[in-house]
C-alpha positions as CSV (number, residue, x, y, z in Angstrom):
1,X,5.9,19.4,-11.4
2,X,3.2,17.6,-12.9
3,X,3.9,14.3,-14.8
4,X,1.5,12.8,-17.4
5,X,0.1,9.5,-16.5
6,X,1.7,9.5,-13.1
7,X,-0.5,6.8,-11.6
8,X,1.0,4.4,-14.2
9,X,4.5,5.3,-13.5
10,X,6.9,3.2,-11.6
11,X,9.2,5.5,-10.0
12,X,12.0,3.0,-9.3
13,X,11.7,1.6,-12.6
14,X,12.1,4.9,-14.4
15,X,15.3,5.6,-12.6
16,X,16.8,2.0,-13.3
17,X,16.5,2.9,-17.2
18,X,18.4,6.3,-16.6
19,X,21.7,4.9,-14.7
20,X,22.7,2.5,-17.4
21,X,22.2,5.2,-20.1
22,X,23.9,8.0,-17.8
23,X,27.0,5.4,-17.6
24,X,26.8,5.0,-21.8
25,X,26.7,8.3,-22.2
26,X,29.7,9.3,-20.0
27,X,31.6,6.6,-22.1
28,X,30.8,8.2,-25.2
29,X,31.4,11.8,-24.0
30,X,34.7,10.5,-22.3
31,X,34.2,12.5,-19.3
32,X,31.5,12.6,-16.4
33,X,28.0,14.4,-17.2
34,X,27.6,16.7,-14.2
35,X,25.3,19.5,-14.0
36,X,24.5,21.9,-11.0
37,X,26.5,19.5,-8.7
38,X,24.4,16.6,-9.7
39,X,26.0,13.6,-11.6
40,X,25.4,9.8,-11.7
41,X,26.6,9.2,-8.4
42,X,24.1,11.7,-6.8
43,X,21.4,9.7,-9.1
44,X,22.4,6.5,-7.5
45,X,22.2,8.1,-3.9
46,X,18.7,9.6,-4.8
47,X,17.7,5.9,-6.3
48,X,18.9,4.3,-2.8
49,X,16.8,6.9,-0.9
50,X,13.8,6.4,-3.2
51,X,13.8,2.7,-2.7
52,X,14.3,2.9,1.0
53,X,11.3,5.4,1.4
54,X,9.2,3.0,-0.5
55,X,10.1,0.4,2.2
56,X,9.1,2.9,4.7
57,X,5.9,3.2,2.9
58,X,5.3,-0.2,2.7
59,X,5.7,-1.0,6.5
60,X,3.5,2.2,7.3
61,X,0.8,0.6,5.0
62,X,1.5,-2.5,6.9
63,X,1.0,-0.7,10.2
64,X,-2.1,1.1,9.0
65,X,-3.6,-2.2,8.1
66,X,-2.7,-3.9,11.4
67,X,-4.4,-1.0,13.3
68,X,-7.6,-1.0,11.3
69,X,-7.9,-4.8,11.7
70,X,-7.4,-4.4,15.6
71,X,-10.1,-1.6,15.5
72,X,-12.6,-3.5,13.4
73,X,-12.4,-6.5,15.6
74,X,-12.7,-4.2,18.6
75,X,-15.7,-2.6,17.2
76,X,-17.6,-5.9,16.3
77,X,-17.1,-7.2,19.9
78,X,-18.3,-3.7,21.4
79,X,-21.4,-3.5,19.3
80,X,-22.4,-6.8,20.6
81,X,-21.9,-5.6,24.1
82,X,-24.0,-2.3,23.4
83,X,-26.8,-4.6,21.6
84,X,-26.9,-6.9,24.7
85,X,-27.1,-3.9,27.1
86,X,-30.0,-2.5,25.2
87,X,-32.1,-6.0,25.4
88,X,-31.0,-6.6,29.1
89,X,-32.3,-2.9,30.1
90,X,-35.5,-3.4,28.0
91,X,-36.2,-6.6,29.4
92,X,-35.6,-6.1,33.1
93,X,-36.5,-2.4,33.6
94,X,-39.5,-1.8,31.1
95,X,-40.8,1.5,30.9
96,X,-37.9,2.9,33.0
97,X,-36.2,6.1,32.4
98,X,-33.2,4.0,31.5
99,X,-35.2,2.0,28.9
100,X,-36.6,5.1,27.5
101,X,-33.5,6.7,26.7
102,X,-31.1,3.8,25.4
103,X,-29.0,5.5,22.7
104,X,-28.9,4.3,18.9
105,X,-26.5,1.6,18.2
106,X,-23.6,3.0,15.9
107,X,-22.9,1.6,12.7
108,X,-19.6,-0.3,12.4
109,X,-18.0,2.1,9.9
110,X,-19.4,5.4,12.1
111,X,-16.8,7.9,13.3
112,X,-14.9,8.1,16.5
113,X,-17.7,10.7,17.9
114,X,-20.4,8.5,17.3
115,X,-18.9,5.5,19.0
116,X,-17.8,7.7,21.7
117,X,-21.3,9.2,22.5
118,X,-22.9,5.9,22.5
119,X,-20.5,4.2,24.9
120,X,-20.4,7.0,27.2
121,X,-24.4,7.1,27.3
122,X,-24.4,3.6,27.9
123,X,-21.6,3.7,31.0
124,X,-23.8,6.5,32.4
125,X,-27.1,4.4,32.1
126,X,-25.4,1.3,33.3
127,X,-24.2,3.3,36.5
128,X,-27.8,4.2,36.9
129,X,-29.2,0.5,36.7
130,X,-26.4,-0.9,39.0
131,X,-27.7,1.5,41.6
132,X,-30.8,-0.5,41.8
133,X,-29.3,-4.1,40.9
134,X,-26.1,-4.6,39.4
135,X,-26.5,-5.7,35.8
136,X,-24.4,-8.1,34.4
137,X,-24.3,-9.4,30.6
138,X,-23.1,-12.9,28.9
139,X,-20.0,-14.1,30.5
140,X,-20.5,-12.3,33.6
141,X,-19.5,-9.2,32.0
142,X,-19.8,-5.9,34.2
143,X,-19.6,-2.1,33.8
144,X,-16.1,-2.1,34.9
145,X,-15.1,-4.4,32.0
146,X,-17.2,-2.2,29.8
147,X,-15.4,0.9,30.8
148,X,-12.0,-0.7,30.2
149,X,-12.9,-1.9,26.7
150,X,-14.6,1.7,26.1
151,X,-11.2,3.3,26.7
152,X,-9.3,0.6,24.8
153,X,-11.6,0.9,21.5
154,X,-10.9,4.8,21.8
155,X,-7.3,4.1,21.9
156,X,-7.6,1.9,18.9
157,X,-9.1,4.8,16.8
158,X,-6.5,7.0,18.0
159,X,-3.8,4.4,16.9
160,X,-5.4,4.0,13.6
161,X,-5.3,7.6,12.8
162,X,-1.8,7.7,13.9
163,X,-1.0,5.3,11.5
164,X,-2.9,6.8,8.7
165,X,-1.0,10.1,9.6
166,X,2.4,8.2,9.3
167,X,1.4,6.7,6.0
168,X,0.6,10.1,4.6
169,X,3.9,11.5,5.7
170,X,5.7,8.3,4.0
171,X,3.8,9.1,1.0
172,X,4.6,12.9,0.9
173,X,8.3,12.2,1.5
174,X,8.4,9.9,-1.3
175,X,6.8,12.1,-3.8
176,X,9.5,14.9,-2.5
177,X,12.2,12.5,-3.2
178,X,10.8,11.7,-6.7
179,X,10.0,15.3,-7.7
180,X,13.7,16.1,-7.2
181,X,14.8,13.2,-9.0
182,X,12.4,13.9,-12.1
183,X,13.6,17.5,-12.1
184,X,17.5,16.3,-12.5
185,X,16.3,13.7,-15.0
186,X,14.5,16.3,-17.2
187,X,17.7,18.4,-17.1
188,X,19.7,15.1,-17.9
189,X,17.7,14.7,-21.2
190,X,18.3,18.4,-22.1
191,X,22.1,17.9,-21.5
192,X,22.4,14.7,-23.6
193,X,20.3,16.1,-26.6
194,X,22.9,19.2,-26.5
195,X,26.0,16.9,-26.4
196,X,25.0,14.2,-28.9
197,X,23.3,14.6,-32.3
198,X,20.3,12.8,-33.6
199,X,21.1,9.5,-34.9
200,X,23.8,8.5,-32.7
201,X,23.1,5.6,-30.2
202,X,23.3,7.9,-27.0
203,X,20.8,10.1,-28.4
204,X,18.4,7.8,-29.8
205,X,18.5,5.6,-26.9
206,X,17.7,8.4,-24.5
207,X,15.1,7.0,-22.0
208,X,11.7,8.4,-21.5
209,X,9.4,9.0,-18.7
210,X,6.7,7.1,-20.5
211,X,6.9,4.0,-22.9
212,X,8.2,4.5,-26.6
213,X,6.0,4.3,-29.3
214,X,5.9,0.9,-31.0
215,X,4.7,-2.5,-30.3
216,X,4.4,-3.8,-26.7
217,X,4.2,-7.4,-25.6
218,X,0.5,-8.8,-24.7
219,X,0.3,-9.1,-21.0
220,X,0.2,-12.6,-19.1
221,X,-2.9,-13.4,-17.4
222,X,-2.5,-13.6,-13.6
223,X,-4.1,-15.4,-10.6
224,X,-2.8,-14.8,-6.9
225,X,-3.9,-16.2,-3.5
226,X,-2.5,-16.7,0.1
227,X,-0.9,-20.3,0.6
228,X,-1.3,-21.2,4.1
229,X,1.2,-24.3,3.6
230,X,3.9,-22.1,2.2
231,X,3.0,-19.0,4.1
232,X,3.3,-16.8,0.9
233,X,1.0,-15.7,-1.9
234,X,1.4,-17.5,-4.8
235,X,1.3,-15.3,-8.1
236,X,0.8,-17.8,-11.1
237,X,0.5,-16.5,-14.5
238,X,0.4,-17.9,-18.2
239,X,3.7,-17.8,-20.1
240,X,4.4,-15.1,-22.8
241,X,5.0,-16.7,-26.2
242,X,6.8,-13.5,-27.6
243,X,9.8,-14.6,-29.2
244,X,11.7,-11.4,-28.0
245,X,10.9,-12.2,-24.2
246,X,13.6,-11.1,-21.9
247,X,12.2,-11.7,-18.3
248,X,9.3,-11.4,-16.1
249,X,9.1,-9.1,-13.2
250,X,6.8,-9.3,-10.1
251,X,5.7,-5.9,-8.7
252,X,3.6,-5.3,-5.4
253,X,1.9,-2.4,-3.8
254,X,0.2,-2.2,-0.5
255,X,-3.0,-0.3,0.5
256,X,-6.8,-0.3,-0.4
257,X,-6.2,-0.4,-4.2
258,X,-3.4,-1.0,-6.7
259,X,-1.3,2.1,-7.4
260,X,1.5,1.9,-10.1
261,X,3.7,4.9,-8.6
262,X,3.8,2.8,-5.1
263,X,4.8,-0.5,-6.7
264,X,8.1,-2.1,-6.0
265,X,10.0,-4.8,-7.9
266,X,10.4,-7.9,-5.7
267,X,11.0,-10.6,-8.2
268,X,12.1,-11.7,-11.5
269,X,12.1,-14.7,-13.7
270,X,14.0,-15.4,-17.0
271,X,12.6,-16.2,-20.3
272,X,11.6,-20.0,-20.3
273,X,11.3,-20.1,-16.4
274,X,9.0,-23.1,-15.2
275,X,6.7,-23.1,-13.2
276,X,5.7,-19.5,-14.4
277,X,4.8,-18.4,-10.8
278,X,6.3,-16.1,-8.0
279,X,6.0,-16.4,-3.9
280,X,5.9,-13.4,-1.9
281,X,4.9,-12.1,1.5
282,X,5.8,-8.5,0.9
283,X,2.8,-6.5,2.4
284,X,1.3,-9.5,4.1
285,X,2.9,-9.6,7.6
286,X,-0.4,-10.1,9.4
287,X,-3.8,-11.7,8.9
288,X,-6.2,-9.8,7.0
289,X,-3.3,-7.8,5.2
290,X,-3.9,-7.3,1.6
291,X,-1.2,-6.7,-1.2
292,X,-1.7,-6.2,-4.9
293,X,0.4,-8.0,-7.5
294,X,1.2,-7.5,-11.2
295,X,3.4,-9.5,-13.3
296,X,5.4,-7.4,-16.2
297,X,6.6,-8.8,-19.4
298,X,9.8,-7.3,-20.6
299,X,11.1,-7.8,-23.8
300,X,14.9,-7.6,-25.1
301,X,14.5,-4.2,-26.6
302,X,13.3,-3.0,-23.0
303,X,9.3,-2.7,-24.4
304,X,7.2,-3.7,-21.4
305,X,3.5,-4.4,-20.4
306,X,2.0,-5.2,-17.1
307,X,-0.8,-7.3,-16.2
308,X,-4.1,-6.6,-14.4
309,X,-3.3,-6.1,-10.6
310,X,-4.4,-9.5,-8.4
311,X,-5.1,-9.0,-4.8
312,X,-4.1,-11.6,-2.3
313,X,-5.0,-11.4,1.3
314,X,-3.5,-13.1,4.1
315,X,-5.7,-15.7,5.9
């Protein structure tokens, strides 16, 4: 079931706008609003499941980042050993068969198969060289250590693949939950439009999936960076001068780039708060982790607008 501008839709925020309206509608109607066995209690249960699944997704993204970071470090170390081996063979065995068939070094971003092939070739050639005279690299590094590092690197490739698969499953499950919720909210809108007449408060305040037409606040300017002393990202922003300001919300998403539908609200500041900054370590569990933050300005009438995303990297 397609939703327009879904990449800009915050799933949890949408549900948050429907729950109080459902309560308002039931009070005005004088009885519970239930259709197909689905009512306010079921919506609240689905909201809790959606929020829990977003937490699973954040954890899965953290695991993917950790696995990717470990793999990149291991590849850089292995690439240096492959480079050393090529130079040593050419220096100590010039013109030999081993020197003439040395493999091409894989790029850091090369596929699993390319790395596997290069390391396997080096292990075979190293064994041939050792049959004449044992070859050791810097730090007294020998063939047995190379083979162990080779196996470790291939295991890290597999670990990253498993983490990426887990993240995809978490994202797919999140979409399943949201699509179910979305289908019920569509029905809720139709039921309310059938129970109440235009012009009544319940009818006119019926939530939408996208913002109502009308003026929205100016976005705030945001900066963000990791603070080593406080061990959190510091998200600072210019205060809004809108007289109808209600509050600011901090939203975060993880992954290679910011994604509105993956955002989770992790902080709130009331109008007039000082300093205008948030502290957060969500999505920043390990060195090298990246998290994308936005500050959303929310007015008293519910109108809102988010800032451009800023990325904080844990160092």
